[in-house]
Residue frames relative to the residue before (quaternion, step in Angstrom):
aa qw qx qy qz dx dy dz
M 1.0000 0.0000 0.0000 0.0000 0.00 0.00 0.00
T 0.4223 -0.7074 0.5030 0.2613 3.57 -0.93 0.86
S 0.5432 -0.6118 0.4694 0.3322 3.52 -1.21 0.58
S 0.5507 -0.5972 0.4636 0.3538 3.54 -1.19 0.52
I 0.6665 -0.4761 0.3823 0.4278 3.53 -1.29 0.32
A 0.6499 0.5297 -0.3217 0.4400 3.58 0.89 -0.93
E 0.6662 0.5019 -0.3085 0.4573 3.58 0.88 -0.91
R 0.6703 0.5012 -0.2960 0.4604 3.58 0.97 -0.85
V 0.6446 0.5002 -0.3208 0.4810 3.60 0.99 -0.80
I 0.6499 0.5086 -0.3180 0.4667 3.59 0.91 -0.88
A 0.6354 0.5266 -0.3348 0.4548 3.61 0.97 -0.78
I 0.6443 0.5120 -0.3172 0.4714 3.60 0.99 -0.82
I 0.6799 0.4814 -0.2873 0.4727 3.58 0.87 -0.96
A 0.6431 0.5228 -0.3225 0.4574 3.59 0.96 -0.84
A 0.6393 0.5204 -0.3299 0.4601 3.59 0.95 -0.83
Q 0.6570 0.5054 -0.3095 0.4660 3.58 0.97 -0.83
A 0.7169 0.4287 -0.2386 0.4953 3.58 1.05 -0.79
V 0.3453 -0.7469 0.4785 0.3065 3.59 1.34 -0.14
L 0.4727 0.6276 -0.4544 0.4198 3.52 0.86 1.12
D 0.5350 -0.5487 0.5135 0.3861 3.52 -1.33 0.18
P 0.5789 -0.6051 0.3999 0.3726 3.64 -0.92 0.74
G 0.6152 0.5673 -0.3413 0.4281 3.60 1.10 -0.59
E 0.6469 0.5181 -0.3096 0.4660 3.57 1.24 -0.36
V 0.6319 0.5247 -0.3209 0.4716 3.59 1.30 -0.16
G 0.1371 -0.8038 0.5775 0.0413 3.55 -0.56 1.21
E 0.5771 -0.6280 0.3994 0.3362 3.56 -1.03 0.76
A 0.6599 0.5060 -0.3163 0.4566 3.61 1.12 -0.50
M 0.5455 0.6432 -0.3874 0.3722 3.58 1.25 -0.26
S 0.3588 -0.6842 0.5848 0.2473 3.55 -1.23 0.56
L 0.6414 -0.5019 0.3886 0.4309 3.56 -1.25 0.21
A 0.6052 0.5487 -0.3513 0.4574 3.59 1.09 -0.65
D 0.6104 0.5509 -0.3441 0.4533 3.60 1.04 -0.79
L 0.7200 0.4430 -0.2277 0.4832 3.55 1.11 -0.79
G 0.5125 -0.6699 0.4014 0.3572 3.58 1.29 -0.02
I 0.4575 0.6675 -0.4604 0.3649 3.58 1.20 0.48
D 0.2467 -0.7839 0.5579 0.1154 3.56 -0.68 1.14
S 0.7599 -0.3873 0.2528 0.4567 3.59 -1.28 -0.06
L 0.6334 0.5072 -0.3374 0.4772 3.60 1.03 -0.69
G 0.6470 0.5149 -0.3068 0.4714 3.57 1.00 -0.82
L 0.6057 0.5486 -0.3429 0.4632 3.56 1.11 -0.70
V 0.6695 0.4919 -0.2994 0.4692 3.57 0.87 -0.97
E 0.6514 0.5031 -0.3170 0.4713 3.60 0.95 -0.81
S 0.6315 0.5220 -0.3285 0.4700 3.59 1.05 -0.73
I 0.6295 0.5314 -0.3270 0.4630 3.58 1.00 -0.84
F 0.6551 0.5043 -0.3127 0.4677 3.59 0.91 -0.91
A 0.6588 0.5094 -0.3089 0.4594 3.59 0.95 -0.87
I 0.6368 0.5145 -0.3209 0.4762 3.59 1.04 -0.79
E 0.6400 0.5247 -0.3273 0.4560 3.58 0.93 -0.86
E 0.6819 0.4831 -0.2847 0.4697 3.56 0.93 -0.90
E 0.6619 0.5314 -0.3064 0.4308 3.59 0.89 -0.93
F 0.8045 0.2938 -0.1236 0.5012 3.57 0.90 -0.96
D 0.3509 -0.7535 0.4796 0.2811 3.60 1.30 -0.05
I 0.4742 0.6241 -0.4577 0.4197 3.53 0.85 1.12
S 0.3557 -0.6795 0.5857 0.2620 3.54 -1.34 0.18
V 0.2501 -0.7853 0.5542 0.1164 3.55 -0.62 1.16
P 0.3280 -0.7599 0.5272 0.1924 3.61 -0.70 1.07
F 0.3154 0.7497 -0.5077 0.2840 3.55 0.35 1.28
N 0.1680 -0.7670 0.6142 0.0789 3.54 -0.88 0.99
A 0.3320 -0.7821 0.4964 0.1778 3.56 -0.31 1.26
N 0.6295 0.5387 -0.3383 0.4462 3.59 1.16 -0.51
E 0.7871 0.1255 -0.0619 0.6008 3.58 1.19 -0.56
P 0.0800 -0.8531 0.5134 0.0464 3.61 0.55 1.13
G 0.6311 0.5490 -0.3343 0.4343 3.61 1.10 -0.56
N 0.7102 0.4217 -0.2441 0.5081 3.57 1.23 -0.45
S 0.4597 0.6971 -0.4300 0.3432 3.56 1.26 0.34
D 0.4647 -0.6510 0.5220 0.2963 3.56 -1.24 0.51
F 0.6307 0.5121 -0.3195 0.4878 3.58 1.30 -0.14
D 0.2901 -0.7972 0.5124 0.1338 3.57 -0.38 1.29
I 0.0562 -0.8121 0.5807 -0.0103 3.58 -0.63 1.16
S 0.3256 0.7983 -0.4651 0.2013 3.59 1.22 0.35
S 0.7930 -0.0163 0.0161 0.6088 3.60 1.18 -0.50
V 0.6631 -0.4700 0.3834 0.4386 3.55 -1.29 0.20
A 0.6447 0.5256 -0.3234 0.4511 3.61 0.95 -0.84
A 0.6479 0.5122 -0.3184 0.4653 3.60 1.00 -0.80
I 0.6353 0.5160 -0.3255 0.4735 3.58 1.02 -0.77
I 0.6337 0.5259 -0.3228 0.4666 3.58 0.96 -0.88
A 0.6711 0.4986 -0.3002 0.4592 3.59 0.85 -0.96
A 0.6523 0.5118 -0.3131 0.4633 3.58 0.97 -0.84
V 0.6556 0.4923 -0.3122 0.4799 3.59 0.96 -0.84
E 0.6251 0.5337 -0.3436 0.4543 3.61 0.95 -0.80
G 0.6522 0.5145 -0.3055 0.4654 3.59 1.00 -0.83
L 0.6739 0.4885 -0.2929 0.4706 3.59 0.93 -0.88
V 0.6351 0.5097 -0.3292 0.4780 3.60 1.01 -0.75
A 0.6471 0.5120 -0.3197 0.4657 3.60 0.96 -0.83
E 0.6445 0.5192 -0.3135 0.4655 3.60 0.98 -0.85
A 0.6939 0.4663 -0.2676 0.4790 3.56 1.04 -0.80
G 0.4190 -0.7361 0.4415 0.2959 3.58 1.28 -0.20
R 0.4565 0.6790 -0.4492 0.3588 3.57 1.11 0.71
């Protein structure tokens, strides 16, 4: 059985934060997990590759992005929306 989108996103974020996926809570922010801007960009690339989607994220202006990075749950919801749009 394939992992859920949430499990896969959490695994990507956990790998970037060098944590066990069980240590990553959906209410946590990337800052809570110690992920900096470079880690964020690497996480975005990993998500794009994992799900074969294009994430609408501007690293130069993250606050003006259509991709919500305010929490792990927000990232999961955004990825779920992009996967649904892509029909995957």
